[in-house]
Residue, then its C-alpha position, 0 to 999 in steps of 0.5 A: x500500500x501507498x504511505x509514508x515510511x516511519x523511518x525515512x519519512x518518504x511516500x512510497x510503497x510501505x510494507x506491513x510489519x507483523x510482530x510475529x512470535x515464532x515457535x509452534x504454530x499455535x502459539x497464542x498472544x498473551x492478551x488474546x489467547x483466541x488469536x494466533x499471533x500471526x493475526x495480531x498487531x499487523x501494521x504498515x511501518x516500513x518502506x523497502x528501503x528501511x527493511x533492507x537496511x534493517x535486514x543487514x543488522x538482523x543478519x549480522x545478529x543471527x550469525x554473530x550472536x543468536x547462533x553462537x548463543x542459542x545454537x552453539x552454546x557459546x558463552x563468550x561473545x564479541x560484537x561491534x557497532x552492529x549490535x548496538x544498532x540491531x537492538x535499537x532497530x528492534x526497540x524502536x519498532x516496539x515502541x512504534x507499535x505500542x504507541x500505535x496500539x495502546x493509549x499511554x496518555x495517562x501514563x507518567x512516562x508518556x511525555x518521554x516517549x515521543x523523545x525517545x522515539x525521535x532519538x532512536x529514529x534519527x539514529x536509525x536513519x541518519x546515524x546520529x547518536x542518541x545521547x539522551x537515551x543511549x542506555x541499551x542493553x541485552x541479557x542473555x537467559x537460559x533454563x531454569x532448573x529450580x526456583x522458589x517463586x511459587x509460580x508456574x512457567x518460569x522455565x518456559x518464560x526465560x527460555x522459550x517465550x517471546x514478549x515485548x512492552x513498555x516496562x514502568x513503575x508507578x511513577x515512571x522513574x524506572x522505565x524501559x522499552x523491553x523485547x524478549x525472544x527465546x533466551x535473549x532480552x534487549x532493553x533501552x531505558x527511557x528513564x532510571x536504571x543504575x549503570x553500576x547495576x546494569x553494567x554487565x549487560x550494557x552495550x558499547x556503541x562501538x565494540x565489547x564483549x558479553x560473557x555469560x552468565x552476566x552479573x546483573x544485580x538490578x533488583x528492580x529489573x528482576x521484579x519485572x520478570x516476576x510480575x510478567x509471568x504472574x500476569x501471563x498466568x492470570x490471563x484467560x485460557x483460550x475458548x473451547x474451540x481454540x483449545x481443540x485447535x491447539x490440541x490438535x495441532x500439538x498432536x501433529x507436532x508431538x513427534x517432533x516436539x518431543x526431541x527438542x528442548x522445548x518438550x523438556x521445558x514443558x515437562x519442567x514447568x509441570x513439575x514443582x521447581x523447588x531447589x534440591x534439599 
């Protein structure tokens, strides 16, 4: 369709972008379990020129970070300036989506949203460094074999789930844009966040290294995970018709699924995950 590219502000044919969370064909949205994620949150956003630019950094991330950690199990990763750009490109698109689909006018961080979006956009389009909103990080996760949170779904959330939103405390003094897919958590602060506590996860805009596990000491950051998992657990279940569709698809995929790590995760979350005595 014809429209204006959100990145380059040019009138052109723009593509619709779907924030599709991959996994099983019948993974459901957190907020609406009766619709597949493929059917939700479609928005026309970028020109082919913008998509082409982003694809360069996505390819770099896939080959140099994602594959090495998620598939090969490497624990020491080196990166260059492409990682900083890639993370902001993901977070900027999430911020655009949040602004498009949700009303944040009454949120304490609302006044900062446009400033963040504009700074990140200028960086992505014209490579102008985002001096006010450059606290960008990546946190690598793994399987959770034991925990004492007294909630289900912890192992699955940290190692398989895909999630994205704007995170904020009540007064907006601690706020960041958040994206999670499989064992990768990306974040960019709008306000707050102690750099000393976040240091092992913060990305140098030029180059650096990531060593897993990272010594993240920010308790406020960890609190969000517990809250988010509880929030997901309290969402309504799929309707009977949709549950039958999920069960049918699950049976078709079972033989393939049971040989994968995801099957171990599902079984792990069905057991009591208390630390061994």
